[in-house]
C-alpha positions in Angstrom: -13.7 -1.8 -79.4 -14.3 1.8 -78.5 -17.2 2.4 -76.2 -19.0 5.6 -75.1 -16.6 7.7 -73.0 -13.6 6.3 -74.8 -13.2 3.3 -72.6 -12.2 -0.1 -74.0 -14.8 -2.7 -73.9 -13.6 -6.3 -73.0 -13.5 -8.4 -76.1 -15.9 -11.3 -76.1 -13.1 -13.4 -77.4 -10.8 -12.4 -74.6 -8.7 -15.0 -73.1 -7.0 -15.5 -69.7 -3.6 -14.0 -69.4 -0.7 -16.3 -68.7 -0.3 -17.3 -65.0 1.9 -14.6 -63.6 4.1 -13.6 -60.7 4.5 -9.9 -60.7 7.3 -8.4 -58.5 6.3 -4.9 -57.6 9.2 -2.8 -56.3 10.6 0.7 -56.7 11.5 3.9 -54.8 10.1 4.3 -51.3 7.2 6.8 -51.5 6.7 6.4 -55.3 3.4 4.6 -55.0 4.3 0.9 -54.7 1.6 0.3 -52.1 -1.0 2.0 -54.2 0.0 -0.1 -57.2 -0.3 -3.3 -55.1 -3.8 -2.3 -53.9 -4.9 -1.6 -57.5 -3.5 -5.0 -58.6 -5.4 -6.7 -55.8 -8.6 -5.0 -57.0 -7.8 -6.4 -60.5 -7.8 -10.0 -59.1 -4.2 -10.5 -58.1 -3.3 -12.1 -54.8 -1.1 -9.5 -53.3 1.6 -9.8 -50.6 3.7 -7.0 -49.3 7.0 -6.8 -47.4 7.1 -10.4 -46.4 10.7 -11.7 -45.8 12.0 -12.7 -49.1 13.0 -16.2 -47.8 9.3 -16.9 -47.4 8.2 -15.9 -50.9 9.1 -19.0 -52.9 7.3 -21.4 -50.6 4.3 -19.0 -50.5 4.1 -18.9 -54.3 4.3 -22.7 -54.6 1.6 -23.2 -52.0 -0.9 -21.1 -53.8 0.3 -21.7 -57.4 -2.6 -24.1 -58.2 -5.3 -21.7 -57.1 -4.1 -18.1 -57.8 -4.3 -17.0 -61.4 -1.9 -14.2 -60.6 0.3 -13.2 -57.7 1.7 -9.7 -56.9 4.6 -9.6 -54.5 5.6 -6.2 -53.1 9.2 -5.6 -51.9 11.4 -2.6 -51.4 14.5 -1.8 -49.4 12.6 -2.2 -46.1 11.9 -5.9 -47.0 14.2 -8.3 -45.1 16.8 -9.7 -47.4 16.3 -7.0 -50.1 18.8 -7.3 -52.9 18.5 -7.9 -56.6 20.2 -11.3 -56.4 18.3 -12.6 -53.3 15.0 -11.4 -54.8 15.2 -12.6 -58.4 17.1 -15.9 -58.2 14.6 -17.6 -55.9 11.7 -16.1 -57.8 13.1 -17.3 -61.2 13.4 -20.8 -59.8 10.0 -21.0 -58.3 8.2 -19.6 -61.3 10.1 -22.1 -63.4 8.8 -25.0 -61.3 5.2 -23.7 -61.3 5.2 -22.9 -65.0 4.5 -19.2 -64.3 5.7 -16.0 -65.9 7.8 -13.6 -63.9 7.5 -9.9 -64.5 9.2 -7.0 -62.6 7.4 -3.7 -62.2 9.4 -0.8 -60.9 7.5 2.2 -59.5 9.7 5.3 -59.8 9.4 9.1 -59.1 11.5 12.2 -59.4 13.5 13.3 -56.4 11.6 16.6 -55.9 8.1 15.1 -55.6 9.5 12.2 -53.5 11.0 14.8 -51.1 7.7 16.7 -51.0 5.7 13.6 -50.2 8.0 12.8 -47.3 7.9 16.3 -46.0 4.1 16.5 -46.2 3.6 13.2 -44.5 6.4 13.9 -41.9 7.6 10.3 -42.4 11.4 9.6 -42.3 13.0 8.1 -45.3 14.2 4.6 -44.4 17.8 5.3 -45.4 18.1 8.9 -44.3 18.6 8.4 -40.6 19.3 11.7 -39.0 20.3 13.2 -42.4 18.1 15.1 -44.9 15.5 13.2 -46.9 17.4 14.0 -50.1 20.4 12.1 -48.8 18.2 9.0 -48.2 16.6 9.3 -51.7 20.1 9.5 -53.4 21.4 6.5 -51.5 18.2 4.5 -52.3 18.6 5.2 -56.0 22.1 3.7 -56.0 20.8 0.6 -54.1 17.9 -0.1 -56.5 19.5 1.0 -59.8 20.2 -2.6 -60.9 16.7 -3.7 -60.1 15.3 -0.8 -62.1 17.5 -1.9 -65.1 16.1 -5.4 -64.8 12.5 -4.3 -64.7 10.1 -5.3 -67.5 8.1 -2.0 -67.0 9.0 1.2 -65.2 6.1 3.5 -64.3 7.1 7.1 -63.3 4.4 8.5 -60.9 5.9 12.0 -60.7 3.0 13.5 -62.5 0.5 10.7 -62.4 -2.9 10.7 -60.6 -4.2 7.6 -58.9 -6.6 7.2 -61.8 -3.8 7.4 -64.3 -1.7 4.8 -62.4 -4.8 2.5 -62.4 -5.2 3.0 -66.2 -1.6 2.0 -66.8 -1.7 -1.0 -64.5 -4.9 -2.2 -66.0 -3.6 -1.7 -69.5 -0.3 -3.7 -68.9 -1.4 -6.3 -66.4 -5.1 -7.0 -66.8 -5.9 -10.7 -66.2 -8.3 -10.9 -69.2 -6.7 -10.0 -72.5 -8.2 -9.6 -76.0 -5.4 -8.3 -78.1 -3.5 -5.0 -78.1 -5.1 -2.0 -76.4 -4.2 1.5 -77.6 -4.3 4.6 -75.5 -4.2 7.8 -77.5 -3.7 11.2 -75.8 -3.2 14.8 -76.9 -0.8 16.9 -74.9 0.8 20.4 -74.7 4.5 20.6 -75.2 4.6 23.5 -72.8 3.6 21.1 -70.0 6.0 18.4 -71.0 5.9 15.1 -72.8 3.8 12.3 -71.3 6.3 10.0 -69.6 4.4 6.8 -70.3 4.2 7.5 -74.1 5.5 4.8 -76.4 5.1 6.8 -79.6 5.1 10.6 -79.8 4.1 12.7 -82.8 4.5 16.5 -83.1 1.7 18.4 -85.0 3.0 21.9 -84.3 3.7 22.3 -88.0 0.0 22.6 -88.7 -1.6 26.0 -89.0 -2.5 27.1 -85.4 -6.1 28.1 -84.7 -4.9 29.9 -81.6 -4.1 32.9 -83.8 -7.6 33.2 -85.2 -9.5 35.3 -82.6 -12.9 33.6 -83.1 -11.3 30.1 -82.7 -8.9 30.8 -79.8 -11.3 29.8 -77.0 -12.6 26.8 -78.8 -11.0 23.3 -78.9 -10.0 20.8 -81.5 -13.4 19.1 -80.9 -15.2 22.1 -82.3 -16.4 22.0 -85.9 -15.0 25.4 -86.7 -11.6 24.4 -85.5 -11.7 21.1 -87.3 -12.6 23.0 -90.6 -9.7 25.3 -90.1 -7.2 22.5 -89.5 -8.5 20.5 -92.4 -7.8 23.4 -94.7 -4.1 23.0 -94.0 -2.6 21.3 -97.1 -0.2 19.3 -95.0 -2.8 17.6 -92.8 -3.9 14.9 -95.2 -0.4 13.8 -96.2 0.6 13.7 -92.5 -2.4 11.5 -91.5 -1.9 9.2 -94.4 1.8 8.8 -93.6 1.0 8.3 -89.9 -1.3 5.5 -90.7 1.2 3.9 -93.1 3.7 3.9 -90.2 1.3 2.5 -87.6 -0.6 -0.1 -89.6 2.3 -2.6 -89.9 3.7 -1.7 -86.4 0.6 -2.5 -84.4 0.4 -6.3 -85.2 4.2 -6.6 -84.6 3.8 -5.0 -81.1 1.1 -7.6 -80.4 3.2 -10.5 -81.7 6.0 -9.4 -79.3 3.6 -9.7 -76.4 2.9 -6.0 -75.8 -0.7 -5.6 -74.6 -0.8 -1.8 -74.1 0.5 0.9 -76.3 0.4 4.7 -75.6 0.4 7.1 -78.5 0.8 10.8 -77.7 0.0 13.7 -80.1 1.4 17.1 -79.1 1.1 20.7 -80.1 2.0 23.9 -78.3 -1.0 24.4 -76.0 -2.7 21.0 -76.3 -6.0 22.6 -77.1 -6.5 22.7 -80.9 -4.3 20.8 -83.3 -3.3 17.9 -81.1 -6.8 17.4 -79.9 -8.2 17.2 -83.5 -5.5 14.9 -84.8 -5.9 12.6 -81.7 -9.6 12.3 -82.4 -9.0 11.5 -86.0 -6.4 8.9 -85.1 -8.5 7.2 -82.4 -11.4 7.0 -84.8 -9.2 5.3 -87.5 -7.8 2.9 -84.9 -11.3 2.0 -83.7 -12.5 1.5 -87.3 -9.6 -0.9 -87.8 -11.0 -3.1 -85.0 -8.6 -2.1 -82.2 -9.6 -1.5 -78.6 -8.9 2.2 -78.1 -9.0 4.6 -75.2 -8.8 8.4 -75.8 -8.0 11.3 -73.6 -6.9 15.0 -73.9 -4.4 15.6 -71.1 -4.1 19.3 -71.2 -7.6 20.6 -72.0 -9.0 22.8 -69.2 -11.7 20.2 -68.5 -9.9 17.1 -69.6 -12.1 14.1 -70.0 -12.3 10.8 -71.8 -14.3 11.3 -75.0 -15.5 9.3 -77.9 -13.4 9.5 -81.1 -14.8 11.7 -83.9 -17.1 13.6 -81.5 -16.5 16.9 -83.2 -19.0 19.3 -81.6 -19.7 23.0 -81.3 -17.8 24.7 -78.5 -19.1 23.9 -75.0 
């Protein structure tokens, strides 16, 4: 259900998620500790950098009481290796009837290097060499674990709030069906890395070239009227819904709890904003829980679908 501000309201019929052990790993400096703290705030019992030999006994000892457990490990963890990590965890989750998921927190080399430089912390594998050497070596060490992950979150361009949104969407302990996050974006600023489905609306007539519309956004009535006059809009929206309507229940049947749909145009201000609002309204009307955002508006904020207003 869509609530004021575009936030998803918990479903009254929501049920508890399956008992889960979540292994949180990834590149050093990518945000694994922040992810663990967020999961702890969500109700997980979180443990970080314990020797891997202790983890199975720990999980078994609290299995009856903890609804969900998050275990943090990276290359600084004693015994770190994909085989020594996953084989004991697979065995213990089998004995306790739990579900094992692997979350890998990743980040591009350049922001990782910048974070180490700004914090003046040494990379654990760099030694007396440059940070970049440590990052490259670590990527080779963790590549197999990344391939095994159930979910990879790239934090290169993510804020802490966006990371929290993703973690809540994928790993919330109360579930009530599929949640859909719909966002507009500007192609000039890059494609959202967490998007599951991406649609390009740059074929629509661009209000940017109408002087009186240029400074408005896709939420303005005048811009909406301009875009609606494009003869290709209605067929596109109808075709988009024909595509999504059968897909969404199949995603849910396959166990997906969070789906991100991104709608892009050149500047992320007019066409993508309008189409995103229309799609979010249609998803909400179909009974889905929807979150809505406009990534590249100057004052980006969560908004309610269909809230077409005069320019602010």
